[in-house]
All heavy atoms as an XYZ file, in Angstrom:
857
protein
N      -6.361     14.217     -9.800
C      -5.252     13.637    -10.506
C      -5.474     12.129    -10.571
O      -5.864     11.505     -9.589
C      -3.954     13.968     -9.769
C      -2.736     13.373    -10.408
S      -1.184     13.993     -9.729
C      -1.041     12.981     -8.290
N      -5.229     11.527    -11.710
C      -5.366     10.091    -11.899
C      -3.987      9.523    -12.217
O      -3.256     10.061    -13.037
C      -6.348      9.765    -13.044
C      -6.439      8.269    -13.270
C      -7.723     10.349    -12.752
N      -3.633      8.429    -11.544
C      -2.324      7.808    -11.735
C      -2.532      6.313    -11.946
O      -3.235      5.661    -11.185
C      -1.472      8.057    -10.490
C      -0.098      7.491    -10.547
C       0.689      7.790     -9.272
O       0.247      8.618     -8.462
O       1.731      7.169     -9.093
N      -1.933      5.775    -12.995
C      -2.018      4.336    -13.280
C      -0.725      3.683    -12.804
O       0.360      4.068    -13.224
C      -2.203      4.119    -14.785
C      -2.442      2.701    -15.187
C      -3.887      2.336    -15.020
C      -4.191      1.045    -15.752
N      -5.585      0.754    -15.787
N      -0.833      2.715    -11.910
C       0.334      2.024    -11.375
C       0.771      0.910    -12.321
O      -0.034      0.406    -13.102
C       0.008      1.437     -9.999
C      -0.382      2.429     -8.915
C      -0.687      1.682     -7.617
C       0.723      3.442     -8.682
N       2.049      0.507    -12.250
C       2.537     -0.566    -13.121
C       1.764     -1.877    -12.963
O       1.678     -2.655    -13.910
C       3.997     -0.750    -12.685
C       4.390      0.544    -12.077
C       3.130      1.091    -11.449
N       1.178     -2.126    -11.790
C       0.426     -3.366    -11.576
C      -0.997     -3.294    -12.113
O      -1.772     -4.212    -11.941
C       0.425     -3.750    -10.100
C      -0.299     -2.744     -9.229
O      -0.872     -1.771     -9.707
N      -0.268     -2.974     -7.933
N      -1.358     -2.154    -12.728
C      -2.681     -2.012    -13.319
C      -3.690     -1.286    -12.460
O      -4.761     -0.925    -12.945
N      -3.386     -1.080    -11.160
C      -4.308     -0.342    -10.307
C      -4.343      1.125    -10.695
O      -3.337      1.686    -11.126
C      -3.900     -0.455     -8.835
C      -4.081     -1.814     -8.173
C      -3.550     -1.770     -6.741
C      -5.529     -2.237     -8.175
N      -5.484      1.729    -10.558
C      -5.638      3.153    -10.835
C      -5.829      3.900     -9.526
O      -6.687      3.539     -8.728
C      -6.852      3.405    -11.749
O      -6.666      2.676    -12.960
C      -7.016      4.883    -12.057
N      -5.014      4.923     -9.307
C      -5.149      5.784     -8.140
C      -5.794      7.085     -8.573
O      -5.444      7.646     -9.606
C      -3.780      6.110     -7.533
C      -2.985      4.970     -6.940
C      -1.644      5.480     -6.439
C      -3.740      4.308     -5.817
N      -6.742      7.555     -7.797
C      -7.377      8.842     -8.049
C      -7.115      9.711     -6.830
O      -7.442      9.329     -5.705
C      -8.892      8.694     -8.296
C      -9.515     10.046     -8.557
C      -9.162      7.733     -9.441
N      -6.514     10.865     -7.045
C      -6.162     11.782     -5.963
C      -7.029     13.028     -6.045
O      -7.147     13.646     -7.091
C      -4.700     12.225     -6.091
C      -3.712     11.115     -6.046
C      -3.310     10.343     -7.098
C      -3.007     10.643     -4.916
N      -2.395      9.429     -6.674
C      -2.178      9.592     -5.346
C      -2.983     11.013     -3.570
C      -1.341      8.907     -4.480
C      -2.144     10.322     -2.718
C      -1.341      9.287     -3.172
N      -7.640     13.362     -4.930
C      -8.377     14.615     -4.804
C      -7.640     15.432     -3.752
O      -7.532     14.998     -2.610
C      -9.825     14.381     -4.362
C     -10.610     13.551     -5.341
C     -10.739     12.190     -5.159
C     -11.199     14.144     -6.437
C     -11.450     11.416     -6.050
C     -11.915     13.374     -7.345
C     -12.041     12.013     -7.147
N      -7.148     16.582     -4.129
C      -6.324     17.381     -3.226
C      -7.038     18.676     -2.877
O      -7.551     19.377     -3.744
C      -4.956     17.696     -3.878
C      -4.107     18.537     -2.958
C      -4.229     16.412     -4.246
N      -7.065     18.985     -1.576
C      -7.576     20.249     -1.076
C      -6.610     20.690      0.012
O      -6.638     20.171      1.135
C      -8.988     20.084     -0.513
C      -9.571     21.393     -0.032
O      -8.868     22.367      0.191
N     -10.883     21.422      0.127
N      -5.724     21.620     -0.311
C      -4.679     22.053      0.607
C      -5.215     22.823      1.809
O      -4.480     23.072      2.760
C      -3.641     22.908     -0.128
C      -2.882     22.102     -1.163
O      -2.727     20.880     -0.954
O      -2.446     22.675     -2.169
N      -6.475     23.198      1.801
C      -7.051     23.942      2.929
C      -7.443     23.041      4.087
O      -7.647     23.511      5.203
C      -8.266     24.743      2.461
C      -7.917     25.794      1.402
C      -9.151     26.454      0.907
N      -9.953     25.415      0.227
C     -11.019     25.635     -0.486
N     -11.467     26.858     -0.632
N     -11.666     24.671     -1.064
N      -7.544     21.738      3.828
C      -7.960     20.801      4.861
C      -6.869     19.733      5.009
O      -6.567     19.029      4.050
C      -9.294     20.119      4.487
C     -10.373     21.166      4.249
C      -9.719     19.145      5.571
C     -11.653     20.617      3.689
N      -6.270     19.592      6.204
C      -5.170     18.625      6.375
C      -5.650     17.200      6.634
O      -5.175     16.517      7.535
C      -4.424     19.187      7.582
C      -5.497     19.794      8.407
C      -6.481     20.387      7.411
N      -6.628     16.753      5.865
C      -7.165     15.403      6.022
C      -6.946     14.603      4.752
O      -6.844     15.162      3.662
C      -8.667     15.446      6.326
C      -9.083     16.116      7.628
C     -10.595     16.205      7.705
C      -8.522     15.361      8.818
N      -6.896     13.302      4.918
C      -6.788     12.433      3.750
C      -7.702     11.231      3.941
O      -8.001     10.839      5.064
C      -5.333     11.973      3.519
O      -5.222     11.344      2.262
C      -4.865     11.016      4.592
N      -8.146     10.698      2.842
C      -8.932      9.472      2.854
C      -8.326      8.566      1.797
O      -8.223      8.950      0.640
C     -10.396      9.762      2.550
C     -11.270      8.542      2.694
C     -12.736      8.899      2.661
O     -13.283      9.276      3.708
O     -13.322      8.805      1.574
N      -7.871      7.417      2.236
C      -7.303      6.424      1.331
C      -8.343      5.331      1.197
O      -8.771      4.742      2.192
C      -5.980      5.857      1.894
C      -5.448      4.760      0.997
C      -4.954      6.961      2.074
N      -8.772      5.079     -0.028
C      -9.855      4.110     -0.244
C      -9.459      3.163     -1.363
O      -9.013      3.593     -2.417
C     -11.143      4.839     -0.606
C     -12.338      3.924     -0.751
C     -13.621      4.698     -0.979
C     -14.025      5.337      0.316
N     -15.460      5.587      0.437
N      -9.619      1.890     -1.093
C      -9.381      0.867     -2.100
C     -10.718      0.283     -2.502
O     -11.498     -0.153     -1.644
C      -8.481     -0.249     -1.547
C      -8.297     -1.452     -2.461
C      -7.469     -1.078     -3.680
C      -7.649     -2.596     -1.702
N     -10.999      0.313     -3.795
C     -12.193     -0.327     -4.340
C     -11.758     -1.608     -5.030
O     -10.881     -1.584     -5.882
C     -12.879      0.560     -5.397
C     -13.624      1.718     -4.831
C     -12.997      2.933     -4.658
C     -14.964      1.602     -4.497
C     -13.678      4.022     -4.148
C     -15.652      2.679     -3.981
C     -15.016      3.889     -3.812
N     -12.368     -2.714     -4.684
C     -12.124     -3.987     -5.346
C     -13.403     -4.326     -6.093
O     -14.469     -4.427     -5.488
C     -11.778     -5.100     -4.333
C     -11.575     -6.426     -5.046
C     -10.559     -4.708     -3.517
N     -13.293     -4.457     -7.412
C     -14.484     -4.684     -8.228
C     -14.927     -6.145     -8.117
O     -14.764     -6.948     -9.022
C     -14.215     -4.309     -9.679
C     -15.462     -4.290    -10.523
C     -15.192     -3.840    -11.928
C     -16.468     -3.882    -12.727
N     -16.260     -3.510    -14.107
N     -15.437     -6.454     -6.957
C     -15.989     -7.770     -6.682
C     -16.795     -7.663     -5.401
O     -16.290     -7.169     -4.397
C     -14.876     -8.804     -6.519
O     -15.438    -10.079     -6.330
N     -18.021     -8.087     -5.451
C     -18.889     -7.998     -4.285
C     -19.692     -9.261     -4.119
O     -19.394    -10.290     -4.736
N     -20.720     -9.174     -3.303
C     -21.492    -10.381     -3.039
C     -22.233    -10.889     -4.262
O     -22.586    -12.058     -4.344
C     -22.424    -10.222     -1.835
C     -23.493     -9.161     -1.929
C     -24.642     -9.372     -2.664
C     -23.364     -7.960     -1.229
C     -25.635     -8.414     -2.726
C     -24.350     -7.005     -1.287
C     -25.485     -7.230     -2.041
O     -26.456     -6.273     -2.093
N     -22.407    -10.062     -5.269
C     -23.034    -10.512     -6.514
C     -22.129    -11.503     -7.257
O     -22.587    -12.286     -8.084
C     -23.341     -9.311     -7.404
C     -24.241     -9.654     -8.564
C     -24.651     -8.430     -9.330
N     -25.545     -7.637     -8.492
C     -25.873     -6.364     -8.731
N     -25.405     -5.741     -9.772
N     -26.676     -5.721     -7.939
N     -20.831    -11.470     -6.951
C     -19.869    -12.354     -7.604
C     -19.677    -13.675     -6.869
O     -18.846    -14.489     -7.271
C     -18.513    -11.647     -7.737
C     -18.603    -10.422     -8.626
O     -19.133    -10.548     -9.744
O     -18.151     -9.346     -8.198
N     -20.409    -13.893     -5.784
C     -20.323    -15.173     -5.082
C     -20.684    -16.298     -6.050
O     -21.604    -16.151     -6.870
C     -21.299    -15.220     -3.900
C     -20.828    -14.441     -2.692
O     -19.651    -14.007     -2.677
O     -21.634    -14.249     -1.765
N     -19.972    -17.430     -5.978
C     -20.320    -18.563     -6.845
C     -21.749    -19.027     -6.578
O     -22.207    -18.985     -5.432
C     -19.314    -19.649     -6.434
C     -18.204    -18.936     -5.745
C     -18.818    -17.717     -5.132
N     -22.420    -19.459     -7.619
C     -23.798    -19.916     -7.480
C     -23.859    -21.054     -6.461
O     -23.072    -21.997     -6.515
C     -24.352    -20.376     -8.822
C     -25.821    -20.698     -8.777
C     -26.377    -20.981    -10.162
O     -25.663    -21.023    -11.137
N     -27.678    -21.175    -10.221
N     -24.762    -20.936     -5.524
C     -24.921    -21.939     -4.493
C     -23.952    -21.776     -3.323
O     -23.957    -22.579     -2.405
N     -23.112    -20.763     -3.376
C     -22.118    -20.535     -2.311
C     -22.163    -19.082     -1.868
O     -21.143    -18.391     -1.847
C     -20.708    -20.891     -2.794
C     -20.557    -22.326     -3.153
N     -20.426    -23.326     -2.218
C     -20.553    -22.940     -4.357
C     -20.324    -24.490     -2.826
N     -20.404    -24.283     -4.134
N     -23.342    -18.606     -1.516
C     -23.446    -17.227     -1.061
C     -22.657    -17.055      0.228
O     -22.499    -17.985      1.012
C     -24.912    -16.841     -0.844
O     -25.468    -17.634      0.170
N     -22.136    -15.872      0.414
C     -21.376    -15.580      1.616
C     -19.874    -15.547      1.419
O     -19.131    -15.218      2.338
N     -19.376    -15.878      0.217
C     -17.938    -15.878     -0.026
C     -17.369    -14.471      0.128
O     -16.332    -14.280      0.771
C     -17.599    -16.457     -1.425
C     -16.126    -16.288     -1.749
C     -17.993    -17.925     -1.489
N     -18.035    -13.477     -0.414
C     -17.566    -12.091     -0.292
C     -17.585    -11.645      1.163
O     -16.659    -10.973      1.632
C     -18.412    -11.162     -1.156
N     -18.628    -12.022      1.892
C     -18.699    -11.682      3.314
C     -17.581    -12.361      4.084
O     -16.996    -11.777      4.995
C     -20.064    -12.074      3.887
C     -20.273    -11.631      5.318
C     -20.332    -10.115      5.467
O     -20.944     -9.436      4.664
N     -19.679     -9.598      6.489
N     -17.248    -13.576      3.721
C     -16.146    -14.294      4.359
C     -14.838    -13.542      4.142
O     -14.046    -13.379      5.076
C     -16.042    -15.716      3.811
C     -14.848    -16.541      4.299
C     -14.935    -16.766      5.802
C     -14.783    -17.866      3.560
N     -14.601    -13.069      2.918
C     -13.391    -12.291      2.636
C     -13.339    -11.045      3.503
O     -12.294    -10.708      4.070
C     -13.340    -11.911      1.156
N     -14.462    -10.378      3.649
C     -14.528     -9.192      4.506
C     -14.207     -9.565      5.946
O     -13.426     -8.888      6.614
C     -15.910     -8.555      4.410
C     -16.095     -7.255      5.170
C     -16.924     -6.289      4.334
C     -16.781     -7.505      6.484
N     -14.767    -10.650      6.434
C     -14.520    -11.084      7.809
C     -13.057    -11.455      8.029
O     -12.505    -11.211      9.104
C     -15.424    -12.252      8.184
C     -16.871    -11.840      8.285
O     -17.197    -10.675      8.407
N     -17.759    -12.818      8.197
N     -12.412    -12.047      7.021
C     -11.005    -12.407      7.141
C     -10.123    -11.182      7.327
O      -9.072    -11.247      7.953
C     -10.549    -13.196      5.913
C     -11.088    -14.618      5.801
C     -10.665    -15.237      4.475
C     -10.627    -15.473      6.968
N     -10.556    -10.049      6.806
C      -9.781     -8.818      6.952
C      -9.759     -8.327      8.391
O      -8.962     -7.478      8.738
C     -10.326     -7.741      6.033
C     -10.032     -8.030      4.602
S     -10.621     -6.708      3.569
C     -10.782     -7.573      2.042
N     -10.621     -8.839      9.218
C     -10.657     -8.447     10.624
C     -10.012     -9.492     11.530
O     -10.122     -9.407     12.742
C     -12.104     -8.204     11.068
C     -12.639     -6.935     10.475
O     -11.976     -5.909     10.499
N     -13.826     -7.004      9.915
N      -9.323    -10.464     10.938
C      -8.648    -11.505     11.704
C      -7.146    -11.291     11.660
O      -6.633    -10.538     10.853
C      -8.962    -12.882     11.118
C     -10.426    -13.243     11.244
C     -10.680    -14.634     10.771
N      -9.822    -15.563     11.507
C      -9.591    -16.803     11.100
N     -10.120    -17.249      9.999
N      -8.807    -17.599     11.810
N      -6.443    -11.995     12.511
C      -4.987    -11.952     12.519
C      -4.456    -12.707     11.314
O      -5.015    -13.706     10.899
C      -4.445    -12.596     13.788
O      -4.949    -11.923     14.919
N      -3.354    -12.216     10.734
C      -2.732    -12.916      9.621
C      -1.338    -12.380      9.402
O      -1.014    -11.264      9.784
C      -3.552    -12.745      8.341
O      -3.517    -11.408      7.934
N      -0.508    -13.189      8.795
C       0.827    -12.751      8.438
C       1.636    -12.254      9.623
O       2.517    -11.420      9.469
N       1.343    -12.722     10.832
C       2.055    -12.272     12.020
C       1.551    -10.952     12.570
O       2.070    -10.437     13.545
N       0.540    -10.385     11.946
C      -0.026     -9.123     12.416
C      -1.410     -9.394     12.990
O      -2.259     -9.950     12.309
C      -0.149     -8.118     11.247
O       1.140     -7.907     10.690
C      -0.721     -6.801     11.734
N      -1.614     -9.024     14.234
C      -2.915     -9.198     14.862
C      -3.831     -8.050     14.460
O      -3.402     -6.903     14.375
C      -2.784     -9.228     16.378
C      -2.061    -10.427     16.915
C      -2.020    -10.376     18.417
C      -1.256    -11.547     18.962
N      -1.127    -11.458     20.421
N      -5.087     -8.365     14.213
C      -6.058     -7.327     13.854
C      -6.159     -6.286     14.953
O      -6.288     -5.092     14.684
C      -7.412     -7.956     13.571
N      -6.070     -6.723     16.208
C      -6.161     -5.766     17.318
C      -4.973     -4.809     17.329
O      -5.114     -3.636     17.684
C      -6.262     -6.497     18.657
O      -5.117     -7.304     18.869
N      -3.792     -5.289     16.915
C      -2.622     -4.410     16.820
C      -2.818     -3.358     15.730
O      -2.443     -2.198     15.898
C      -1.351     -5.210     16.522
C      -0.936     -6.114     17.667
O      -1.416     -5.901     18.807
O      -0.142     -7.036     17.411
N      -3.408     -3.772     14.622
C      -3.699     -2.836     13.538
C      -4.693     -1.788     13.999
O      -4.501     -0.591     13.778
C      -4.229     -3.586     12.313
C      -4.593     -2.749     11.096
C      -3.384     -1.995     10.559
C      -5.171     -3.641     10.003
N      -5.754     -2.218     14.688
C      -6.756     -1.278     15.192
C      -6.141     -0.296     16.183
O      -6.453      0.894     16.170
C      -7.917     -2.028     15.851
C      -8.815     -2.744     14.875
C      -9.472     -1.805     13.870
O      -9.869     -0.676     14.233
O      -9.575     -2.208     12.706
N      -5.250     -0.777     17.051
C      -4.582      0.087     18.020
C      -3.722      1.126     17.312
O      -3.735      2.312     17.664
C      -3.725     -0.749     18.996
O      -4.585     -1.649     19.694
C      -2.998      0.126     19.990
N      -2.973      0.700     16.300
C      -2.119      1.620     15.557
C      -2.945      2.692     14.842
O      -2.570      3.870     14.819
C      -1.271      0.851     14.543
N      -4.074      2.306     14.279
C      -4.960      3.262     13.601
C      -5.515      4.258     14.617
O      -5.521      5.470     14.377
C      -6.104      2.513     12.873
C      -5.540      1.689     11.722
C      -7.155      3.499     12.362
C      -6.515      0.666     11.162
N      -5.951      3.765     15.758
C      -6.525      4.630     16.798
C      -5.489      5.611     17.345
O      -5.817      6.767     17.633
C      -7.087      3.783     17.932
N      -4.239      5.183     17.482
C      -3.176      6.070     17.974
C      -2.955      7.259     17.048
O      -2.484      8.310     17.488
C      -1.876      5.301     18.147
C      -1.869      4.453     19.378
C      -0.515      3.866     19.650
N      -0.580      3.069     20.857
C       0.023      1.910     21.019
N       0.760      1.409     20.049
N      -0.097      1.259     22.151
N      -3.268      7.075     15.780
C      -3.150      8.175     14.821
C      -4.401      9.052     14.812
O      -4.456     10.035     14.089
C      -2.897      7.630     13.411
C      -1.589      6.882     13.193
C      -1.537      6.318     11.787
C      -0.392      7.789     13.460
N      -5.405      8.685     15.592
C      -6.665      9.427     15.573
C      -7.401      9.238     14.268
O      -8.150     10.105     13.820
N      -7.187      8.085     13.656
C      -7.767      7.805     12.341
C      -8.884      6.773     12.474
O      -9.148      6.257     13.558
C      -6.678      7.292     11.404
N      -9.525      6.487     11.350
C     -10.570      5.465     11.330
C     -10.408      4.578     10.109
O      -9.815      4.971      9.114
C     -11.961      6.105     11.313
O     -12.146      6.844     10.123
N     -10.934      3.369     10.216
C     -10.907      2.402      9.123
C     -12.305      1.849      8.945
O     -13.005      1.547      9.915
C      -9.959      1.252      9.446
C      -9.979      0.162      8.373
C      -9.212     -1.037      8.808
N      -9.960     -1.727      9.862
C      -9.885     -3.036     10.082
N      -9.091     -3.769      9.385
N     -10.603     -3.589     11.040
N     -12.718      1.709      7.708
C     -14.022      1.137      7.391
C     -13.831      0.090      6.306
O     -13.112      0.326      5.330
C     -14.990      2.221      6.867
O     -15.029      3.292      7.790
C     -16.378      1.665      6.665
N     -14.464     -1.058      6.472
C     -14.474     -2.093      5.443
C     -15.938     -2.358      5.119
O     -16.751     -2.550      6.023
C     -13.798     -3.389      5.920
C     -12.365     -3.119      6.358
C     -13.827     -4.441      4.822
C     -11.686     -4.314      7.005
N     -16.268     -2.365      3.837
C     -17.671     -2.535      3.457
C     -17.763     -3.397      2.208
O     -16.887     -3.349      1.343
C     -18.302     -1.170      3.207
C     -19.815     -1.230      3.131
O     -20.421     -2.155      3.699
O     -20.408     -0.335      2.498
N     -18.800     -4.179      2.131
C     -19.061     -5.005      0.948
C     -20.431     -4.648      0.397
O     -21.386     -4.490      1.152
C     -18.958     -6.508      1.269
C     -19.051     -7.359      0.016
C     -19.990     -6.942      2.240
C     -17.761     -7.881     -0.442
N     -20.481     -4.471     -0.903
C     -21.729     -4.165     -1.598
C     -21.945     -5.225     -2.672
O     -21.159     -6.161     -2.792
C     -21.656     -2.773     -2.234
C     -21.434     -1.644     -1.248
C     -22.619     -1.390     -0.327
O     -23.753     -1.708     -0.720
O     -22.403     -0.892      0.777
N     -22.960     -5.045     -3.471
C     -23.256     -6.012     -4.527
C     -22.111     -6.122     -5.537
O     -21.753     -7.223     -5.957
C     -24.540     -5.626     -5.252
N     -21.516     -5.000     -5.909
C     -20.537     -5.001     -6.991
C     -19.107     -4.716     -6.569
O     -18.207     -4.797     -7.392
C     -20.938     -3.965     -8.051
C     -22.258     -4.320     -8.693
O     -22.476     -5.510     -8.983
O     -23.084     -3.412     -8.892
N     -18.871     -4.343     -5.307
C     -17.505     -4.013     -4.908
C     -17.319     -4.113     -3.408
O     -18.270     -4.132     -2.638
C     -17.110     -2.617     -5.394
C     -18.027     -1.523     -4.912
C     -17.793     -0.895     -3.700
C     -19.119     -1.127     -5.663
C     -18.641      0.093     -3.248
C     -19.965     -0.127     -5.219
C     -19.727      0.485     -4.005
N     -16.047     -4.189     -3.029
C     -15.623     -4.170     -1.640
C     -14.760     -2.929     -1.478
O     -13.992     -2.590     -2.385
C     -14.806     -5.428     -1.350
C     -14.203     -5.541      0.034
C     -14.396     -6.955      0.553
C     -12.737     -5.200      0.027
N     -14.889     -2.227     -0.369
C     -14.050     -1.057     -0.133
C     -13.381     -1.154      1.234
O     -13.954     -1.673      2.176
C     -14.838      0.268     -0.180
O     -15.844      0.254      0.826
C     -15.451      0.512     -1.535
N     -12.139     -0.664      1.281
C     -11.414     -0.481      2.530
C     -11.020      0.987      2.548
O     -10.417      1.489      1.599
C     -10.152     -1.348      2.603
C     -10.485     -2.823      2.391
C      -9.438     -1.134      3.942
C      -9.267     -3.701      2.250
N     -11.383      1.694      3.615
C     -11.148      3.137      3.703
C     -10.417      3.481      4.988
O     -10.766      2.984      6.056
C     -12.490      3.901      3.686
O     -13.226      3.512      2.538
C     -12.269      5.402      3.662
N      -9.405      4.322      4.871
C      -8.731      4.924      6.019
C      -8.926      6.422      5.931
O      -8.791      7.007      4.851
C      -7.233      4.595      6.017
C      -6.944      3.168      6.327
C      -6.845      2.227      5.321
C      -6.797      2.743      7.636
C      -6.598      0.906      5.599
C      -6.551      1.416      7.928
C      -6.445      0.499      6.911
N      -9.240      7.051      7.062
C      -9.512      8.486      7.095
C      -8.778      9.078      8.296
O      -8.869      8.559      9.408
C     -11.014      8.727      7.240
C     -11.398     10.165      7.240
N     -11.580     10.875      6.087
C     -11.614     11.024      8.256
C     -11.911     12.118      6.405
N     -11.928     12.228      7.718
N      -8.041     10.165      8.044
C      -7.322     10.820      9.133
C      -6.481     11.978      8.632
O      -6.708     12.491      7.534
N      -5.511     12.383      9.438
C      -4.659     13.522      9.094
C      -3.757     13.193      7.905
O      -3.220     12.088      7.798
C      -3.805     13.931     10.291
C      -4.572     14.482     11.496
C      -3.620     14.717     12.661
C      -5.293     15.764     11.120
N      -3.552     14.191      7.048
C      -2.744     14.007      5.845
C      -1.322     13.575      6.155
O      -0.711     12.828      5.387
C      -2.712     15.300      5.027
O      -3.993     15.611      4.562
N      -0.795     14.013      7.290
C       0.578     13.653      7.642
C       0.743     12.149      7.854
O       1.856     11.634      7.868
C       1.027     14.399      8.898
C       0.253     14.011     10.144
C       0.524     14.926     11.326
O       0.479     16.155     11.151
O       0.781     14.393     12.404
N      -0.354     11.424      7.978
C      -0.309      9.981      8.202
C      -0.642      9.156      6.961
O      -0.834      7.949      7.057
C      -1.272      9.613      9.332
C      -0.890     10.260     10.636
O       0.291     10.365     10.961
N      -1.870     10.735     11.370
N      -0.660      9.782      5.803
C      -1.035      9.084      4.570
C      -0.163      7.861      4.317
O      -0.668      6.796      3.949
C      -0.988     10.039      3.361
O      -1.892     11.113      3.602
C      -1.376      9.342      2.081
N       1.156      7.981      4.515
C       2.039      6.832      4.300
C       1.661      5.662      5.216
O       1.700      4.507      4.801
C       3.502      7.212      4.525
C       4.047      8.110      3.427
O       3.437      8.187      2.336
O       5.101      8.742      3.659
N       1.292      5.972      6.451
C       0.861      4.919      7.384
C      -0.426      4.267      6.902
O      -0.585      3.044      6.998
C       0.645      5.495      8.777
O       1.861      5.939      9.328
N      -1.353      5.061      6.363
C      -2.613      4.503      5.870
C      -2.357      3.520      4.734
O      -2.994      2.471      4.658
C      -3.570      5.595      5.399
C      -3.986      6.555      6.479
C      -4.374      7.836      6.157
C      -3.990      6.186      7.808
C      -4.760      8.736      7.135
C      -4.368      7.078      8.809
C      -4.759      8.359      8.459
N      -1.437      3.869      3.854
C      -1.119      2.982      2.735
C      -0.486      1.692      3.253
O      -0.804      0.601      2.795
C      -0.227      3.706      1.709
C      -1.046      4.823      1.047
C       0.311      2.734      0.661
C      -0.257      5.780      0.213
N       0.384      1.813      4.252
C       0.980      0.624      4.877
C      -0.112     -0.228      5.527
O      -0.142     -1.442      5.352
C       2.008      1.045      5.919
C       2.623     -0.109      6.657
C       3.567      0.383      7.733
C       3.998     -0.770      8.626
N       4.703     -0.297      9.809
N      -1.013      0.401      6.281
C      -2.107     -0.335      6.916
C      -2.993     -1.010      5.874
O      -3.458     -2.125      6.082
C      -2.966      0.588      7.783
C      -2.271      1.179      8.968
C      -2.711      2.374      9.493
C      -1.186      0.560      9.570
C      -2.099      2.942     10.598
C      -0.559      1.109     10.669
C      -1.020      2.304     11.191
N      -3.227     -0.314      4.771
C      -4.057     -0.876      3.712
C      -3.427     -2.152      3.175
O      -4.111     -3.153      2.982
C      -4.251      0.150      2.593
C      -5.197     -0.227      1.477
C      -6.608     -0.403      2.007
C      -5.180      0.839      0.403
N      -2.122     -2.129      2.965
C      -1.456     -3.327      2.462
C      -1.506     -4.448      3.493
O      -1.715     -5.603      3.154
C      -0.019     -3.022      2.048
O       0.785     -2.719      3.164
N      -1.322     -4.122      4.781
C      -1.435     -5.143      5.826
C      -2.846     -5.708      5.874
O      -3.050     -6.911      5.967
C      -1.094     -4.548      7.192
C       0.369     -4.336      7.509
C       0.506     -3.567      8.819
C       1.109     -5.655      7.578
N      -3.820     -4.812      5.794
C      -5.213     -5.205      5.927
C      -5.700     -6.015      4.740
O      -6.419     -6.987      4.893
C      -6.068     -3.972      6.093
C      -7.417     -4.248      6.703
O      -8.194     -3.336      6.861
N      -7.720     -5.461      7.063
N      -5.295     -5.656      3.550
C      -5.808     -6.308      2.361
C      -4.908     -7.439      1.881
O      -5.310     -8.584      1.822
C      -5.997     -5.288      1.237
C      -6.561     -5.898     -0.011
C      -7.883     -6.305     -0.052
C      -5.786     -6.055     -1.123
C      -8.411     -6.884     -1.195
C      -6.305     -6.624     -2.276
C      -7.614     -7.035     -2.308
N      -3.678     -7.137      1.594
C      -2.791     -8.130      0.979
C      -2.535     -9.299      1.916
O      -2.690    -10.448      1.535
C      -1.484     -7.462      0.511
C      -1.799     -6.440     -0.581
C      -0.502     -8.514     -0.002
C      -0.665     -5.530     -0.939
N      -2.159     -9.033      3.154
C      -1.877    -10.125      4.081
C      -3.129    -10.944      4.379
O      -3.063    -12.155      4.482
C      -1.258     -9.609      5.379
C       0.164     -9.083      5.264
C       0.617     -8.535      6.606
C       1.125    -10.156      4.782
N      -4.244    -10.281      4.545
C      -5.469    -11.024      4.896
C      -5.982    -11.864      3.737
O      -6.432    -12.966      3.933
C      -6.545    -10.068      5.379
S      -6.198     -9.437      7.018
N      -5.917    -11.329      2.540
C      -6.418    -12.092      1.400
C      -5.487    -13.267      1.083
O      -5.916    -14.372      0.842
C      -6.589    -11.190      0.155
C      -7.706    -10.190      0.398
C      -6.851    -12.012     -1.088
C      -9.066    -10.803      0.642
N      -4.171    -13.022      1.094
C      -3.245    -14.063      0.693
C      -2.631    -14.810      1.874
O      -2.046    -15.864      1.676
C      -2.136    -13.467     -0.179
C      -2.672    -12.852     -1.427
C      -2.700    -11.479     -1.582
C      -3.171    -13.644     -2.440
C      -3.217    -10.906     -2.741
C      -3.690    -13.081     -3.594
C      -3.701    -11.717     -3.743
N      -2.785    -14.287      3.111
C      -2.142    -14.909      4.241
C      -3.064    -15.683      5.150
O      -2.610    -16.381      6.042
N      -4.374    -15.531      4.999
C      -5.303    -16.215      5.908
C      -5.508    -17.649      5.483
O      -5.479    -17.977      4.368
C      -6.647    -15.489      5.921
S      -6.567    -13.908      6.761
């Protein structure tokens, strides 16, 4: 299922009712290839900022909350995109979306 949000983001849902797992993944179409000329490392810096405290939320608190759910989080940067992924039980999908907003929105705009 594909859903277009009012803010322009596109959500793609893959559903398999036989497995109670979910993976929430955000793709940002910007990677290290988009670093300004002569300023390599900007994309890596953005990735590193996502692992720091911001907006009153400590990164360690976020990691603890994710671990308590038995879930995992991965942040990766490639040439053309950055991804943030949460993986765990489907019953925790709302929490993953909340964590994603804390991890991405606060870190990008709050650091």
